[in-house]
C-alpha positions as CSV (number, residue, x, y, z in Angstrom):
1,M,1.5,-37.7,-3.6
2,K,0.2,-34.8,-5.6
3,R,-0.1,-35.3,-9.3
4,D,1.8,-33.1,-11.7
5,Y,-0.3,-30.0,-12.4
6,Y,0.3,-30.2,-16.2
7,D,-0.9,-33.8,-16.2
8,V,-4.0,-32.8,-14.2
9,L,-5.0,-30.3,-16.8
10,G,-3.8,-32.4,-19.7
11,V,-1.5,-29.8,-21.2
12,S,2.2,-29.7,-22.1
13,R,4.7,-27.8,-20.1
14,D,5.0,-25.1,-22.7
15,A,1.2,-24.6,-23.0
16,D,0.1,-20.9,-23.1
17,A,-2.5,-19.3,-20.8
18,G,-5.3,-19.7,-23.4
19,E,-4.8,-23.5,-23.6
20,I,-4.5,-23.8,-19.8
21,K,-7.8,-21.9,-19.4
22,K,-9.6,-23.9,-22.1
23,N,-8.6,-27.3,-20.6
24,Y,-9.5,-26.2,-17.1
25,R,-13.0,-25.0,-18.2
26,R,-13.5,-28.4,-19.9
27,L,-12.6,-30.3,-16.7
28,A,-14.6,-27.9,-14.5
29,L,-17.7,-28.6,-16.5
30,K,-17.1,-32.3,-16.5
31,Y,-16.4,-32.8,-12.8
32,H,-18.6,-30.0,-11.3
33,P,-20.4,-31.4,-8.1
34,D,-23.8,-30.2,-9.4
35,R,-23.3,-32.3,-12.5
36,N,-22.1,-35.3,-10.3
37,P,-24.3,-35.2,-7.2
38,G,-22.9,-37.5,-4.4
39,N,-19.8,-38.4,-6.4
40,A,-16.9,-37.8,-4.1
41,E,-14.3,-38.7,-6.7
42,A,-15.7,-36.1,-9.2
43,E,-15.6,-33.5,-6.5
44,E,-11.9,-34.3,-5.7
45,N,-11.1,-34.2,-9.4
46,F,-12.8,-30.8,-9.6
47,K,-10.7,-29.4,-6.7
48,E,-7.5,-30.9,-8.1
49,A,-8.1,-29.2,-11.5
50,A,-8.9,-25.9,-9.8
51,E,-5.7,-26.2,-7.7
52,A,-3.6,-26.9,-10.8
53,Y,-5.2,-24.0,-12.7
54,S,-4.7,-21.5,-9.8
55,V,-0.9,-22.2,-10.0
56,L,-0.3,-22.5,-13.7
57,V,-2.4,-19.4,-14.6
58,D,-0.2,-17.3,-12.3
59,P,3.2,-16.5,-14.0
60,E,5.1,-16.2,-10.7
61,K,3.7,-19.4,-9.2
62,R,4.1,-21.3,-12.4
63,S,7.8,-20.2,-12.6
64,V,8.4,-21.5,-9.1
65,Y,6.6,-24.7,-9.8
66,D,8.5,-25.3,-13.0
67,R,11.8,-25.0,-11.2
68,Y,11.1,-26.7,-7.9
69,G,7.8,-28.6,-8.2
70,H,5.3,-28.8,-5.3
71,E,8.1,-28.4,-2.7
72,G,9.0,-25.1,-4.3
73,L,5.5,-23.8,-3.7
74,R,5.7,-24.7,0.0
75,G,9.1,-23.0,0.2
76,E,7.5,-19.8,-1.2
77,G,4.7,-19.9,1.3
78,L,2.3,-21.3,-1.2
79,N,1.3,-24.3,0.7
80,G,-0.6,-26.2,-1.9
81,F,-4.2,-25.3,-2.4
82,S,-4.7,-24.1,1.2
83,G,-3.7,-20.6,0.2
84,F,-5.3,-20.3,-3.2
85,N,-6.8,-17.0,-4.2
86,S,-10.3,-17.5,-5.8
87,S,-9.9,-14.2,-7.7
88,V,-8.0,-16.1,-10.4
89,F,-11.3,-18.0,-11.1
90,E,-13.5,-14.9,-11.5
91,D,-13.9,-15.3,-15.3
92,F,-15.0,-18.9,-14.8
93,E,-17.2,-18.1,-11.8
94,D,-19.2,-15.8,-14.1
95,I,-19.4,-18.4,-16.9
96,L,-19.9,-21.6,-14.8
97,G,-22.1,-19.9,-12.2
98,N,-24.7,-19.2,-14.8
99,F,-24.9,-23.0,-15.5
100,F,-24.5,-24.4,-12.1
101,N,-25.6,-23.6,-8.6
102,F,-22.2,-22.8,-7.2
103,G,-19.7,-20.2,-6.2
104,F,-16.0,-21.1,-5.8
105,G,-16.2,-19.9,-2.2
106,D,-18.9,-22.5,-1.5
107,I,-16.7,-25.3,-2.9
108,F,-13.5,-24.4,-1.1
109,G,-14.9,-23.3,2.2
110,G,-14.8,-19.5,1.6
111,R,-17.6,-17.1,1.0
112,S,-19.0,-17.1,-2.5
113,R,-20.1,-14.0,-4.4
114,R,-23.3,-15.8,-4.9
115,G,-25.7,-17.6,-2.6
116,R,-27.5,-16.1,0.3
117,G,-26.3,-12.6,1.1
118,Y,-23.7,-12.1,3.7
119,P,-23.3,-8.9,5.7
120,E,-20.7,-6.8,4.0
121,R,-17.5,-5.6,5.8
122,G,-17.4,-1.9,6.2
123,R,-15.7,0.3,3.6
124,D,-12.0,1.3,4.0
125,L,-11.4,5.1,4.2
126,T,-8.4,7.2,3.1
127,L,-7.4,10.4,4.8
128,D,-4.6,12.9,3.8
129,L,-2.6,14.4,6.7
130,E,0.0,17.2,6.4
131,I,2.8,17.4,9.0
132,G,6.1,19.3,9.4
133,L,9.6,17.8,8.9
134,E,10.3,17.9,12.7
135,D,7.1,15.9,13.4
136,A,8.0,13.4,10.6
137,A,11.5,13.0,11.9
138,F,10.8,12.5,15.6
139,G,7.2,11.3,15.6
140,T,4.1,12.9,17.0
141,E,0.4,12.4,17.9
142,Q,-2.3,14.1,15.8
143,D,-6.0,14.6,16.3
144,I,-8.0,13.9,13.2
145,R,-11.6,14.3,12.3
146,L,-13.7,12.4,9.8
147,N,-17.2,11.5,8.8
148,R,-18.0,7.8,8.6
149,Y,-20.9,5.4,8.7
150,E,-21.5,3.9,12.2
151,S,-23.9,1.2,13.2
152,C,-27.3,2.7,13.9
153,P,-27.7,2.9,17.7
154,T,-31.5,2.5,17.5
155,C,-31.6,-0.8,15.6
156,A,-28.0,-1.9,16.4
157,G,-27.5,-2.4,12.6
158,T,-30.4,-4.9,12.1
159,K,-32.2,-2.4,9.8
160,R,-35.5,-3.2,11.4
161,K,-37.7,-1.3,13.9
162,P,-36.9,-2.5,17.5
163,G,-39.3,-5.1,18.7
164,T,-40.1,-6.4,15.2
165,Q,-38.9,-9.5,13.4
166,V,-37.9,-10.3,9.9
167,S,-39.8,-12.8,7.8
168,V,-38.5,-15.4,5.4
169,C,-38.7,-14.1,1.8
170,P,-41.6,-16.0,0.2
171,Y,-40.0,-15.7,-3.3
172,C,-36.8,-17.6,-2.6
173,Q,-37.8,-19.4,0.6
174,G,-34.9,-17.8,2.5
175,R,-32.2,-19.0,0.1
176,G,-31.4,-15.6,-1.3
177,Q,-31.6,-16.9,-4.8
178,V,-34.1,-18.2,-7.3
179,R,-33.3,-21.1,-9.6
180,V,-34.5,-21.8,-13.1
181,Q,-34.1,-25.3,-14.6
182,Q,-33.1,-25.6,-18.3
183,G,-32.4,-29.1,-19.3
184,F,-29.8,-30.5,-16.9
185,F,-28.5,-27.1,-16.2
186,T,-29.6,-25.1,-13.1
187,L,-29.5,-21.3,-13.6
188,Q,-29.3,-19.3,-10.4
189,R,-30.1,-15.6,-9.9
190,T,-30.1,-13.3,-6.9
191,C,-33.6,-12.8,-5.6
192,S,-34.7,-9.3,-6.6
193,H,-37.2,-9.1,-3.7
194,C,-34.8,-9.6,-0.8
195,R,-31.6,-8.7,-2.7
196,G,-30.0,-12.0,-1.7
197,S,-30.6,-11.7,2.1
198,G,-33.3,-14.3,2.2
199,E,-35.3,-12.1,4.5
200,I,-38.0,-9.4,4.2
201,I,-38.0,-6.4,6.6
202,S,-41.6,-5.3,6.9
203,H,-40.9,-2.6,9.5
204,P,-37.6,-0.8,8.8
205,C,-35.9,1.3,11.4
206,A,-37.1,4.9,11.1
207,D,-33.9,6.5,12.4
208,C,-31.6,5.0,9.7
209,G,-34.2,4.4,7.0
210,G,-33.7,0.7,7.1
211,T,-30.0,0.9,6.1
212,G,-28.7,-0.2,9.5
213,R,-26.1,2.7,9.6
214,Q,-25.9,6.4,10.1
215,R,-23.2,8.9,9.1
216,K,-21.4,10.3,12.2
217,K,-18.5,12.6,13.0
218,A,-15.6,10.9,14.7
219,E,-12.4,12.2,16.3
220,L,-9.3,10.0,16.6
221,K,-5.8,10.5,18.0
222,I,-3.2,8.8,15.8
223,K,0.4,8.2,16.5
224,I,2.9,9.2,13.7
225,P,6.0,7.0,14.0
226,A,9.5,8.7,13.9
227,G,11.1,8.7,10.5
228,I,8.0,8.6,8.4
229,D,8.5,9.9,4.9
230,N,6.4,11.9,2.5
231,G,3.8,9.7,0.8
232,M,3.9,6.9,3.3
233,R,0.6,5.4,4.5
234,L,-0.5,4.4,8.0
235,R,-3.1,1.7,8.4
236,L,-5.5,1.9,11.4
237,E,-7.2,-1.4,11.6
238,G,-10.9,-1.3,12.3
239,E,-11.2,2.5,12.1
240,G,-13.0,2.6,8.7
241,E,-16.8,2.5,8.3
242,A,-19.0,0.1,10.2
243,G,-20.1,-3.1,8.4
244,E,-23.6,-4.2,7.8
245,A,-25.5,-6.2,10.5
246,G,-22.6,-6.5,12.8
247,A,-20.0,-7.3,10.1
248,G,-16.4,-6.1,10.7
249,R,-15.4,-2.5,10.3
250,G,-13.2,-1.4,7.4
251,D,-9.7,0.1,7.9
252,L,-8.6,3.7,7.8
253,Y,-5.5,4.6,5.7
254,V,-3.8,7.9,6.5
255,R,-1.5,9.2,3.7
256,V,1.2,11.5,5.2
257,H,2.4,14.6,3.4
258,V,5.5,16.3,4.8
259,K,5.7,20.0,4.2
260,E,8.7,21.6,2.7
261,H,11.2,22.9,5.2
262,K,12.8,26.4,5.0
263,I,16.3,25.1,5.7
264,F,16.5,21.4,5.0
265,N,15.8,19.1,2.1
266,R,15.3,15.4,2.7
267,R,16.4,12.4,0.7
268,N,15.5,9.1,2.3
269,D,17.0,9.4,5.8
270,D,19.6,12.1,5.0
271,L,19.1,15.9,5.3
272,F,20.8,18.5,3.1
273,C,21.4,22.2,3.8
274,Q,23.6,25.0,2.6
275,M,25.9,27.1,4.9
276,P,27.7,30.3,3.9
277,V,31.2,30.7,5.2
278,S,33.5,33.7,4.8
279,F,36.6,33.8,2.6
280,S,38.8,33.8,5.7
281,Q,37.0,30.9,7.3
282,A,37.3,28.9,4.1
283,A,41.0,29.7,3.6
284,L,42.2,29.3,7.2
285,G,39.6,26.8,8.5
286,A,37.2,27.5,11.3
287,R,34.6,26.1,13.6
288,V,31.1,27.3,12.8
289,E,27.6,26.7,14.2
290,I,25.0,25.2,11.9
291,P,21.2,24.6,12.4
292,T,20.1,21.0,12.8
293,L,16.8,19.4,13.8
294,D,18.4,18.9,17.3
295,G,19.3,22.6,17.6
296,L,22.6,24.4,16.9
297,R,25.6,22.2,16.5
298,E,29.3,23.0,15.7
299,I,31.1,21.7,12.7
300,K,34.7,22.1,11.5
301,V,35.4,23.9,8.2
302,P,38.7,22.5,6.9
303,P,41.4,24.9,5.8
304,G,41.4,25.5,2.0
305,T,37.7,24.8,1.7
306,Q,36.3,25.5,-1.8
307,S,32.8,26.7,-2.5
308,G,30.6,23.7,-3.0
309,D,32.6,21.4,-0.7
310,V,30.4,19.3,1.7
311,V,30.7,18.3,5.3
312,R,28.9,15.1,6.3
313,V,27.8,14.8,9.9
314,K,26.7,11.3,11.0
315,G,23.7,10.8,13.2
316,L,22.0,14.2,12.6
317,G,19.7,13.1,9.8
318,V,16.2,11.7,10.1
319,P,15.7,8.7,12.4
320,R,15.1,5.5,10.5
321,V,11.6,4.0,10.8
322,G,11.8,1.2,13.4
323,G,14.5,3.0,15.5
324,H,17.7,1.7,13.8
325,G,19.9,4.7,13.8
326,R,19.7,8.0,11.9
327,G,20.8,9.3,8.5
328,E,23.4,12.0,7.9
329,L,23.3,15.8,7.8
330,I,25.1,16.9,4.6
331,V,26.2,20.5,4.7
332,R,27.2,22.3,1.4
333,L,29.6,25.1,2.1
334,N,29.3,28.2,0.0
335,V,32.2,30.6,0.2
336,K,30.9,34.1,0.4
337,T,33.1,36.7,-1.4
338,P,33.2,40.1,0.4
339,G,31.6,42.9,-1.5
340,R,32.6,46.3,-0.3
341,L,36.2,46.4,0.9
342,S,38.0,49.2,2.8
343,R,41.3,50.5,1.4
344,K,43.1,48.5,4.1
345,Q,41.3,45.3,3.2
346,K,42.1,45.8,-0.4
347,D,45.8,46.4,0.4
348,L,45.9,43.1,2.4
349,L,44.3,41.1,-0.4
350,K,46.8,42.6,-2.9
351,K,49.7,41.6,-0.6
352,L,48.2,38.1,-0.5
353,A,48.0,38.0,-4.3
354,E,51.7,39.1,-4.5
355,E,52.7,36.4,-2.0
356,T,50.9,33.7,-4.1
357,G,52.3,35.0,-7.3
358,E,49.0,36.1,-8.8
359,D,49.1,38.8,-11.5
360,L,45.8,40.7,-11.0
361,S,46.4,42.8,-14.2
362,S,46.2,39.9,-16.7
363,V,44.2,36.7,-17.2
364,S,45.8,33.7,-15.5
365,R,47.3,31.4,-18.2
366,G,46.5,28.4,-16.1
367,A,42.8,29.3,-16.1
368,V,42.9,29.7,-19.9
369,E,44.5,26.4,-20.4
370,R,41.8,24.6,-18.4
371,I,39.1,25.9,-20.7
372,D,38.1,23.4,-23.3
373,L,37.1,25.4,-26.4
374,H,36.2,22.3,-28.4
């Protein structure tokens, strides 16, 4: 059974972050393996304290733990210490690492920031791509070009001249670090001669200057999924820069920008547009053609339509990412008042006004009563 994390660190349940950090540091110094060589119990106590600290220092994990205990962490996908993030210990790694020969990655099976140098994963890259609304709605393929570091073809990323070998660094004996003993403390520093690699390259590759990489132009074809929106990012795994000495490549992130459309405005998966209709169409009703992303479509203008009324057409908006239907096309109808009228048209409108009881020579009382002067 796991012990209560508060008991492990010797703090109360209402302890603040400062007290939790202080007690953890005290236990880390007490039980650190370098201070207790060969003592398995001390090593377990050290790991137990680190596990407790990683939960209680994180407000979200601490809240889950306070309510549901260890089972709650498993339910949240935080399976005990197996998924801990060593970044919460960075302050202590800087403090304790100056006293002891350790990195948290070494203790818990990961990769420490200290110790013999490891080849670094390639850098992630970010690219901006502008596309039209139609391409964003229905998806497309785009050719992109970028400059990125590739592994040197001459030395295959080894940094040394082909046919030559590296030699063990004589200053750190291949450890990548040098140690200085002060009392019972062991101070550890990255070797300045080999820069932590533990190796000396006497004959660097001439083509890459001993860096193991060269900048090259690359062309890629990427697939833009249907329904992508402005500002979304696509991740292309392994299309970033090459890593050092055979380490993994970084990723490429493509940030999509959708150009403004001359007809449509987009809001989430819905499209908005404006459509002029004549006075007669608005009064009597009509069927009119409207532009859509799928071509011209016919909609019904209801009789008695007022300027500003909207018609919603399902399934003519933008496809939802993942292929689960489409949004709506929302059409705002603007009644267009005729400008120049012939004498006959004027007579017809006057007759209409007489039929509806409108007095064109005076202000409508109903309109005046609707105006709030306060």
